[in-house]
Structures are given as structure tokens and as C-alpha cells.
N, C-alpha and C positions, 0 to 999 in steps of 0.2 A: 396676249394682248400688249401692245405698244403703241408706243405716240405717233406715229406714224398712220397705222388703223385708223386711230380718233381721230386725227386730221380728213384721212379720206372720209370716212362716215362725216363729217361734219360739212364737208364739202360736196356730198351729194344732197344734202338736204338741203342747204344754200342754193344751190345751182338747179335744185328739182329733178335729178336724173343721172345716171351714171356716165351718160355719154358727154353730157356738159361739163360735169365735175372733173373727167377726164381732162377734158381740152384743157381746161382751168390749170388743173395742177401740172400739166404735162407730163402726162404718164398713159402708156397703152390702157385702152379700157379692159384688155382680159384681166390684166393684172390689177387694176382696181376692181374687179368683180371678185378674183379671187383672193384679194384681202380682206372684201368684205365677208365672203365665204367664211373664212378663217376667223375672223374676229365673232361671227355668229356661233363657228362651232365652239369656240374657247369660252362664250359667254352662254352658250345653251338656249338661244332665245333668236328669234328672228327678228332684225330690226326694220327690217323693209314688206311691205306684201308688195309683191309684181302685179301690177296692172296694165294690161296690155304690154305695150313698150315703155313704160313708165314705170314709176315707183313711187309708195306712199307710205310715210313714217307708221309702222306697226305701235302700238300701244307701250311694247317693253320699249322701242327706239325713242317715243316721245319721252317718255321717262328719262332715259338715258342721256339726253341731248344737255340738258343743263351740266349734270356731273361732267361730262365729256369735256363741255366747255370749261371747266374748274380746272379740269386738271392739265389742259394745254396752256390756260393761264398760270398755272402754277408754275409748269416747267418752263414758261417764258419767263416769269418773276425770277427764278434761279439763274437763267443765263443773263437776264437783264443786270441780276443785283453782282454777278461774278463781272458783269464791264463795268458797273458804277464803280468798283473798286478802285478803278484806275478813271474815274470819271464817266459823266453818262454818253456813252460811245454809240449807241445804237437802241434799236428795239422800237416799237408802235405803240403811239396812244390813239387809243379807238374811244370816239366820242360820239354819243348820240345827240342828235339837236335839231331842236324845233326850227322852222323858217324865220324868224324875225331874230332872235338871238342868235341865230345862226349867220347873220348879218353882221351883227354887234351885239356883245362885244368878242363874239368868236373870231372874227377878222383881226381885231387886235392884240388876242389872246395867241394865236399864229403865230403872227407877225412875230413879237416878241419870243415866244417858245424856239421859233425857229432860229433867230438871233442867238439864243443863249444855247442852243442846242442843235447843232445844224444836220446832226448825223441822225438827230430821230424823226420817223415820219408821223404825222396826224392825219389820220385816218377818221374819216365823219361818217355817220349814216343819218339818215334821214326819219324823223317823226314826226307826225304832224299835231299829237295831243301830248299833254304831261304823262296819262296813263302810258302811253307808247312809248315815252323816254324811260319810265320808271320800269316797266317791262324790261325794256332792252339791260337796264344796268341790273336787274335782278337776275336775268336769265344767265348773265356772266357775257352775252353779246357784247355789251360795250363796257369797259370800265367805269366811263364818265358819262354824265348827261348833262346837257343844258336845256332847260326848259323857261317858258313862259308861262304864265298862269294868271287869274283874276285876283287871285289872293296868294298869302304864304301856304306852302306845300308841307307838310308833316308824314312823308311816307312811313310806314312800319320798316324797320330794318335798314335803312338806309341814312347816310348821314347827307345833311342839305348845308350848301353853303350860300347866302345869299348876296350876290353880285350886284345887281342895282334893280330901281325902278324906271322905268322908262315910260313916259308922259307920251301923251296922242299928239300927232299933226295931220292936218291936212295935206297931200300932196296933189298937185294939179299943173296942169299945161300951162307954160307964160302965156302972160298977154291977157287973162281973165280978171275975175273980179276978186282974186285973192293977192298980198302982195307978201312976197317972201319975208319972213321974218316978223310979219306984224300978227301980233296974237287974234285970235276970232274966240266968240264964244259959240257953245253947240248949235243956239240957235240961228246961227251966221250960216249953216248949210241947208236953211230951207230954200227950196225952188231947184236945190242941186242936182244933176245926176249922180250917182256914186257907183261905183266900183266895188263888191264885196264879196268875201267869202262867204262859203256854202252855211246855211242854216244849220246850229248844231256845233258848230267852230267856237272855240272861245274868243277868234278875233271878232266874229258875228256877233258873239252877244254882247262885246263891249261897245262895238260900232252901233247897235243898235241901243243901246244906253245911252249913248252920246248922242245920238240923232232924234231921239224920243220927242224931243220938244220941237223939232226942224217940222212946220207943216209944212208938205209941196215936195218934203225929200223925197227921191224916186230911185230905187237900183235898178239900174237900166243893164249891170253885166253881173253873174254869178261865178266864181272861178274858184276853182280848186287848187289851182299852180299858183303859187305866189309872185315866182318869175313872171307870170302875165301880167302884173298889175301895172308896172311901169310905161310899159310899150302901150298899154290901154288908154292910161293916163295921158302920156304923150301926145297920141293922136289925136286928144280931144272928146274921147267915149265919155269920160264921164272924171269924178275927182273920187281918189281916196283917203280914205280915215285909217293911218299908219301907226304903231309904234316909233320915237323916235330915231331906234337904231337905222330906219331906212333915209336919216334925213341927208348925210352926207352922198350918199349913192345916188338919191334922187338930185340934189343939187347938180351932180356930176353929168349928170344926163341932161341937163338944163330944165326941170322940173322946178316950180314954185312950192317951197316948203312955208306952211303957217302953222305957228303952235296953237295948240287948242286950249280955252281957257275951262279944263275940266279936272274934277277930283279922279277920274281914272286913270291908274297906270298898270304897266307891264309888270310885273314881278318877276325878273330874273333870276333862276337859281343853280347852281351845280351840286346835282346828287351823285354819291359815291357808296358803294360798300366799305363797312369800316375794314375791311382786310383784302386779301388778293389783290391789292394795287401792286402793279411793276412798278419801278424806280420812275420810270418815265412818267407813268399816270400821277405817282407822286409828286413828281417837279411839276405837271401841269397843275394841276390842284393847288399846289403853293402859289404859282405863278398868280393862278384866278383869284386867291385872297388877297395877293398883293394888288390887284387889278382892282376888286370890290372897294378895299379899305381905302385906297386913292379916290375912288369914284363916290365913296360915301364922304370922304372929308371933300371933296369938289362941291359936291352937294351941300353941305353945310357951311361953305362959305359964298356960296351961289354964282361958282363960277362954272361956266361949260365943260362939259365932258370932253375927254379926247375921242 
């Protein structure tokens, strides 16, 4: 068994089959199949069940998924540590992120990290709930996870770095009843059409709490993909209640952003395993800590964040 075989194994899982994995790895499919056959022979178990032209993970394959990721992660850490002796000159940071924190603070973090470490790649993986972020980090699929939750998270076995608390804002098309930068109360949403995420999501529950007292508030559109929200707002379909991370992007697109006078906040945190971090991931986590300290100081002095 060698690292190449484990890389092939994970690629087949990630891409859902041998042919797609071979194309992604730029290897011939017979070579990939032979490598898997050799690995299965070495281990004495079948990693996949062949179903028609596709494959599904066997029970043994599922059990070996996380250890395989850890082995490759540790090998990467060895290479990156060697490179770090002469400065951080390469590597990849893998970050799982939810949509709103993925706009901000992730944009600021990647911008500053790229300036400090231009040879390191930041790779992000989408997650839509805090549990998905925690799962990706625990499994080793990502080293770091950026999540937003209604309250502070305390996951077992993971380190948690609180980054910031994001208040909520109303995002609306220009020319309507909301004025940019002018704070409104939740009841000020009464009678307005809302664009909201699906019931059961964190964002929807927070929006429902904020708008609970607004008689006549109507949800006209429910979306799964947050990238649909701004275009719908700007075309006049309705208004949206979003974390303040959307403020800069919304204003650049021409939308009006009005703060909501509410106690609700989105708690943004970075989670990580207490070990198995590559030098690049440790550098990214350290930068996150610096940004968190800065934003805490700005909030305490009532200055606008970056």
C-alpha cells in the first residue's frame, strides 16, 4: 500500500466512479483499476461494490475513508513542514464554509492570506449547516471550518475560535421604502414581500424570529442557493433579511442596506482539529485569530468593521 493508491481511492469516492476519477487524475482507467485491485489485495477487503457501470463504497471502504484522508494529510504536513523551514512556500489550505461566512469574513481572510503567502492555495468546500461543517472537519476532508450559528457552538473534539457576531440587515432594491443605512425595527417589515431560505435552515429560523411581529409579512420566494437572493432583490421580487456579511457586496450591486434593530446575531466561528494541521492551515488559523481580535476591538469601540 502506498500514498498513490490512497489518493486514487479517495478520488474514486469524490468523483463517484472510476472513469471520472481517472479523468480528474489524468491517468488511464485500466491503471486506476489495477491500482485499486492491488490495494484491495493488500488489505484483504473489497473497498467498492460494482453496481452496473458504477461503484458504491463497501462497509470496509467507508471505514477506511477517514483514516486514508488522515494518512494523506499527514504526508502533506511532512512535505509542508519541510518547506516551512525555508518559509511557507507552498501547500493548500482546505476550508469548509457556510454561505454567509463564505462572503465575509472569508473574503478578507483569503485576501490577506494571499498577500502574506502567495504560493499557498486556499480551497473552499461548500457546507450549508453547522453540522455539515463539523462533519467535514472531523472526517479530515477539510482542515478548517467556517460556520455561522444562532448561538455559540461547542463541538466535542474540535477547537473553536470565535471570529465575530454579525447583526442582520434588510437588503432591498433602490427606490423603495427603505433608506440605506437607516435602522429599522423588525415590525417595519410588515406588509413587505420577503425572499427567504427554506424552512428548517438556520437563516430561515432567524428570519422567522425577526419578522414574527410583522403582521402582513409575506414570503414570496424560497431559495436554496443564496447566490439567487441579490438578483431577486434587485429585480424587485422582494426584500431579504441577511447577515451583515452581505452589506458590502449588496451595496456594490446597487442594493439598499438597512440595519435591523434586533438582538439576533449570526455567531461566526472557525473550527479545527486540535492536531493534524499543516503549516499552511496553522498560518490561516493564526490569521483568523488576528482578524477576530481586531473585530472584537472594533466592536468594543463601536467602529464599523472591515
